[in-house]
LUMLOKE-187065 format. One record per atom (N, C-alpha, C): residue in one letter; atom name; x, y, z. Coordinates in steps of 0.1 Angstrom, whole numbers, padded with zeros to 4 digits. Example, Ala and Ser with C-alpha at 12.3 -4.5 7.8 and 13.67 -1.06 7.14 Angstrom:
REM residues 2
ATOM  rest  atom     px     py     pz
ATOM     A     N   0132  -0057   0078
ATOM     A    CA   0123  -0045   0078
ATOM     A     C   0132  -0033   0078
ATOM     S     N   0128  -0022   0071
ATOM     S    CA   0137  -0011   0071
ATOM     S     C   0129   0000   0079
REM end
This chain:
REM residues 103
ATOM  rest  atom     px     py     pz
ATOM     M     N   0007  -0009   0001
ATOM     M    CA  -0001  -0002  -0004
ATOM     M     C   0010   0011  -0002
ATOM     A     N   0022   0010   0007
ATOM     A    CA   0030   0025   0004
ATOM     A     C   0037   0027  -0008
ATOM     D     N   0035   0016  -0016
ATOM     D    CA   0041   0016  -0031
ATOM     D     C   0034   0025  -0038
ATOM     K     N   0018   0024  -0037
ATOM     K    CA   0009   0033  -0044
ATOM     K     C   0011   0046  -0042
ATOM     N     N   0015   0053  -0028
ATOM     N    CA   0015   0066  -0026
ATOM     N     C   0029   0068  -0025
ATOM     N     N   0040   0064  -0035
ATOM     N    CA   0052   0070  -0037
ATOM     N     C   0058   0069  -0019
ATOM     G     N   0054   0058  -0013
ATOM     G    CA   0061   0057   0004
ATOM     G     C   0057   0064   0010
ATOM     K     N   0047   0073   0008
ATOM     K    CA   0044   0085   0019
ATOM     K     C   0028   0075   0026
ATOM     P     N   0028   0077   0038
ATOM     P    CA   0018   0072   0041
ATOM     P     C   0005   0081   0040
ATOM     K     N  -0005   0077   0038
ATOM     K    CA  -0018   0087   0033
ATOM     K     C  -0022   0094   0046
ATOM     K     N  -0024   0105   0045
ATOM     K    CA  -0032   0113   0053
ATOM     K     C  -0044   0112   0058
ATOM     K     N  -0053   0108   0064
ATOM     K    CA  -0066   0113   0068
ATOM     K     C  -0071   0123   0075
ATOM     L     N  -0076   0131   0068
ATOM     L    CA  -0083   0144   0073
ATOM     L     C  -0094   0144   0081
ATOM     N     N  -0091   0144   0093
ATOM     N    CA  -0102   0141   0103
ATOM     N     C  -0113   0154   0098
ATOM     M     N  -0125   0150   0105
ATOM     M    CA  -0135   0157   0105
ATOM     M     C  -0137   0172   0111
ATOM     K     N  -0128   0173   0125
ATOM     K    CA  -0127   0184   0134
ATOM     K     C  -0119   0193   0126
ATOM     T     N  -0105   0189   0120
ATOM     T    CA  -0099   0199   0113
ATOM     T     C  -0107   0202   0099
ATOM     F     N  -0113   0197   0095
ATOM     F    CA  -0120   0200   0083
ATOM     F     C  -0131   0212   0084
ATOM     V     N  -0136   0210   0094
ATOM     V    CA  -0146   0222   0100
ATOM     V     C  -0139   0234   0103
ATOM     C     N  -0127   0231   0111
ATOM     C    CA  -0123   0246   0118
ATOM     C     C  -0115   0250   0103
ATOM     R     N  -0112   0242   0092
ATOM     R    CA  -0103   0250   0081
ATOM     R     C  -0115   0256   0076
ATOM     I     N  -0128   0252   0071
ATOM     I    CA  -0137   0260   0067
ATOM     I     C  -0143   0269   0072
ATOM     L     N  -0143   0268   0084
ATOM     L    CA  -0149   0280   0094
ATOM     L     C  -0138   0292   0093
ATOM     F     N  -0125   0288   0094
ATOM     F    CA  -0114   0301   0090
ATOM     F     C  -0116   0306   0077
ATOM     I     N  -0117   0298   0068
ATOM     I    CA  -0120   0302   0056
ATOM     I     C  -0128   0311   0054
ATOM     G     N  -0139   0306   0059
ATOM     G    CA  -0152   0316   0059
ATOM     G     C  -0152   0329   0066
ATOM     A     N  -0144   0329   0079
ATOM     A    CA  -0142   0340   0088
ATOM     A     C  -0133   0347   0080
ATOM     V     N  -0122   0347   0069
ATOM     V    CA  -0116   0355   0065
ATOM     V     C  -0123   0361   0054
ATOM     G     N  -0128   0352   0048
ATOM     G    CA  -0137   0356   0034
ATOM     G     C  -0146   0371   0041
ATOM     Y     N  -0153   0366   0052
ATOM     Y    CA  -0164   0377   0056
ATOM     Y     C  -0158   0389   0061
ATOM     F     N  -0148   0389   0068
ATOM     F    CA  -0138   0400   0072
ATOM     F     C  -0133   0407   0059
ATOM     A     N  -0129   0401   0048
ATOM     A    CA  -0125   0407   0038
ATOM     A     C  -0136   0416   0029
ATOM     F     N  -0147   0410   0029
ATOM     F    CA  -0158   0410   0022
ATOM     F     C  -0165   0426   0031
ATOM     V     N  -0165   0425   0044
ATOM     V    CA  -0172   0435   0050
ATOM     V     C  -0157   0447   0051
ATOM     F     N  -0144   0446   0048
ATOM     F    CA  -0134   0454   0050
ATOM     F     C  -0139   0463   0033
ATOM     V     N  -0141   0455   0025
ATOM     V    CA  -0142   0461   0010
ATOM     V     C  -0155   0471   0010
ATOM     T     N  -0167   0464   0013
ATOM     T    CA  -0176   0474   0014
ATOM     T     C  -0175   0485   0020
ATOM     Q     N  -0170   0484   0031
ATOM     Q    CA  -0166   0495   0041
ATOM     Q     C  -0158   0508   0034
ATOM     Q     N  -0151   0502   0026
ATOM     Q    CA  -0140   0514   0021
ATOM     Q     C  -0145   0517   0009
ATOM     I     N  -0153   0509   0002
ATOM     I    CA  -0163   0516  -0008
ATOM     I     C  -0176   0529  -0001
ATOM     D     N  -0181   0521   0011
ATOM     D    CA  -0189   0533   0014
ATOM     D     C  -0182   0547   0018
ATOM     M     N  -0171   0545   0024
ATOM     M    CA  -0163   0553   0031
ATOM     M     C  -0161   0565   0016
ATOM     A     N  -0157   0557   0005
ATOM     A    CA  -0152   0564  -0006
ATOM     A     C  -0165   0573  -0010
ATOM     N     N  -0177   0570  -0012
ATOM     N    CA  -0192   0573  -0013
ATOM     N     C  -0190   0587  -0002
ATOM     L     N  -0190   0584   0011
ATOM     L    CA  -0193   0594   0021
ATOM     L     C  -0182   0606   0020
ATOM     R     N  -0168   0602   0015
ATOM     R    CA  -0159   0613   0013
ATOM     R     C  -0162   0624   0002
ATOM     E     N  -0171   0615  -0012
ATOM     E    CA  -0172   0622  -0018
ATOM     E     C  -0186   0632  -0017
ATOM     Q     N  -0194   0628  -0013
ATOM     Q    CA  -0208   0633  -0009
ATOM     Q     C  -0203   0646   0002
ATOM     T     N  -0190   0646   0014
ATOM     T    CA  -0186   0654   0018
ATOM     T     C  -0179   0667   0006
ATOM     D     N  -0173   0662   0000
ATOM     D    CA  -0165   0674  -0010
ATOM     D     C  -0179   0681  -0016
ATOM     K     N  -0186   0673  -0023
ATOM     K    CA  -0198   0680  -0029
ATOM     K     C  -0203   0690  -0020
ATOM     L     N  -0206   0686  -0008
ATOM     L    CA  -0214   0694   0000
ATOM     L     C  -0206   0704   0008
ATOM     D     N  -0191   0705   0009
ATOM     D    CA  -0184   0714   0009
ATOM     D     C  -0184   0725   0001
ATOM     S     N  -0184   0721  -0010
ATOM     S    CA  -0183   0732  -0022
ATOM     S     C  -0194   0737  -0021
ATOM     Q     N  -0209   0730  -0017
ATOM     Q    CA  -0221   0739  -0019
ATOM     Q     C  -0221   0747  -0008
ATOM     L     N  -0214   0743   0003
ATOM     L    CA  -0215   0751   0016
ATOM     L     C  -0206   0764   0013
ATOM     A     N  -0194   0765   0008
ATOM     A    CA  -0187   0774   0002
ATOM     A     C  -0191   0786  -0008
ATOM     E     N  -0202   0778  -0017
ATOM     E    CA  -0206   0789  -0027
ATOM     E     C  -0221   0793  -0021
ATOM     Q     N  -0228   0788  -0010
ATOM     Q    CA  -0237   0796  -0002
ATOM     Q     C  -0231   0808   0007
ATOM     Q     N  -0221   0803   0015
ATOM     Q    CA  -0215   0814   0019
ATOM     Q     C  -0208   0827   0011
ATOM     R     N  -0205   0824   0000
ATOM     R    CA  -0203   0831  -0008
ATOM     R     C  -0212   0844  -0012
ATOM     V     N  -0223   0836  -0019
ATOM     V    CA  -0236   0842  -0021
ATOM     V     C  -0245   0847  -0006
ATOM     A     N  -0244   0846   0004
ATOM     A    CA  -0247   0852   0017
ATOM     A     C  -0238   0868   0018
ATOM     K     N  -0226   0864   0018
ATOM     K    CA  -0216   0878   0020
ATOM     K     C  -0217   0886   0008
ATOM     E     N  -0221   0880  -0002
ATOM     E    CA  -0227   0890  -0013
ATOM     E     C  -0239   0897  -0013
ATOM     N     N  -0250   0889  -0006
ATOM     N    CA  -0263   0895  -0002
ATOM     N     C  -0260   0905   0011
ATOM     E     N  -0251   0901   0018
ATOM     E    CA  -0252   0910   0029
ATOM     E     C  -0242   0925   0026
ATOM     S     N  -0236   0925   0015
ATOM     S    CA  -0230   0938   0011
ATOM     S     C  -0238   0944   0000
ATOM     L     N  -0246   0937  -0002
ATOM     L    CA  -0258   0943  -0012
ATOM     L     C  -0268   0947  -0005
ATOM     K     N  -0272   0943   0007
ATOM     K    CA  -0280   0947   0017
ATOM     K     C  -0279   0961   0026
ATOM     E     N  -0267   0962   0024
ATOM     E    CA  -0262   0974   0032
ATOM     E     C  -0264   0988   0020
ATOM     I     N  -0262   0986   0010
ATOM     I    CA  -0263   0995  -0001
ATOM     I     C  -0276   0997  -0008
ATOM     V     N  -0285   0988  -0006
ATOM     V    CA  -0301   0990  -0012
ATOM     V     C  -0304   0998   0001
ATOM     G     N  -0315   1009  -0011
ATOM     G    CA  -0322   1019  -0001
ATOM     G     C  -0318   1032  -0002
ATOM     T     N  -0302   1034  -0003
ATOM     T    CA  -0294   1045  -0002
ATOM     T     C  -0298   1052  -0017
ATOM     D     N  -0297   1064  -0013
ATOM     D    CA  -0299   1076  -0027
ATOM     D     C  -0289   1072  -0038
ATOM     Q     N  -0277   1067  -0036
ATOM     Q    CA  -0267   1064  -0049
ATOM     Q     C  -0274   1052  -0055
ATOM     Y     N  -0276   1041  -0047
ATOM     Y    CA  -0284   1031  -0052
ATOM     Y     C  -0294   1028  -0061
ATOM     N     N  -0305   1042  -0054
ATOM     N    CA  -0316   1040  -0062
ATOM     N     C  -0315   1051  -0078
ATOM     E     N  -0305   1058  -0073
ATOM     E    CA  -0302   1068  -0087
ATOM     E     C  -0297   1059  -0097
ATOM     G     N  -0285   1050  -0094
ATOM     G    CA  -0280   1039  -0104
ATOM     G     C  -0290   1029  -0113
ATOM     V     N  -0299   1025  -0102
ATOM     V    CA  -0308   1015  -0106
ATOM     V     C  -0318   1025  -0118
ATOM     A     N  -0320   1036  -0114
ATOM     A    CA  -0334   1044  -0123
ATOM     A     C  -0325   1047  -0133
ATOM     R     N  -0310   1049  -0134
ATOM     R    CA  -0302   1052  -0146
ATOM     R     C  -0301   1039  -0158
ATOM     E     N  -0298   1027  -0149
ATOM     E    CA  -0293   1018  -0159
ATOM     E     C  -0307   1009  -0163
ATOM     R     N  -0315   1009  -0153
ATOM     R    CA  -0324   0998  -0158
ATOM     R     C  -0338   1008  -0164
ATOM     L     N  -0339   1018  -0157
ATOM     L    CA  -0354   1026  -0162
ATOM     L     C  -0348   1036  -0172
ATOM     G     N  -0335   1037  -0176
ATOM     G    CA  -0334   1048  -0187
ATOM     G     C  -0335   1064  -0181
ATOM     Y     N  -0336   1066  -0166
ATOM     Y    CA  -0337   1079  -0162
ATOM     Y     C  -0326   1087  -0165
ATOM     M     N  -0329   1101  -0164
ATOM     M    CA  -0315   1109  -0164
ATOM     M     C  -0318   1126  -0159
ATOM     K     N  -0310   1130  -0150
ATOM     K    CA  -0313   1140  -0144
ATOM     K     C  -0316   1153  -0151
ATOM     P     N  -0322   1164  -0148
ATOM     P    CA  -0325   1171  -0156
ATOM     P     C  -0313   1181  -0160
ATOM     G     N  -0314   1184  -0177
ATOM     G    CA  -0303   1192  -0180
ATOM     G     C  -0290   1183  -0186
ATOM     E     N  -0293   1171  -0182
ATOM     E    CA  -0281   1161  -0185
ATOM     E     C  -0281   1157  -0199
ATOM     K     N  -0269   1157  -0204
ATOM     K    CA  -0269   1152  -0222
ATOM     K     C  -0263   1134  -0219
ATOM     V     N  -0275   1128  -0228
ATOM     V    CA  -0268   1115  -0232
ATOM     V     C  -0262   1113  -0241
ATOM     F     N  -0253   1104  -0241
ATOM     F    CA  -0246   1102  -0253
ATOM     F     C  -0249   1088  -0256
ATOM     I     N  -0249   1085  -0268
ATOM     I    CA  -0253   1071  -0270
ATOM     I     C  -0242   1067  -0283
ATOM     A     N  -0233   1054  -0283
ATOM     A    CA  -0223   1053  -0288
ATOM     A     C  -0228   1044  -0299
ATOM     G     N  -0223   1050  -0309
ATOM     G    CA  -0230   1041  -0325
ATOM     G     C  -0220   1028  -0328
ATOM     S     N  -0223   1019  -0336
ATOM     S    CA  -0216   1011  -0339
ATOM     S     C  -0204   1013  -0350
ATOM     G     N  -0193   1006  -0352
ATOM     G    CA  -0180   1011  -0359
ATOM     G     C  -0186   1012  -0375
ATOM     E     N  -0197   1008  -0378
ATOM     E    CA  -0202   1005  -0393
ATOM     E     C  -0202   1020  -0399
REM end
């Protein structure tokens, strides 16, 4: 019988060792799966955080712009500028020059 196995005695794998190996492989596989899925989730959360940070910066810029505009709205200089630019008003006796096209 030793001749068939090249002179080595046949090792018999007992059930306890087999179950332990299967459980170990399963545990390693499970932890690897959990690790990979957590890394993917963390990458997605980082991406969302970056988007939200850029949106926050934009909203802060708009808020600052609105605050500065709020300070000048209602002043005589602002009202005069709006009347001239949007409504086409001018002061009495003022001369208006319209630039023509270069044709």
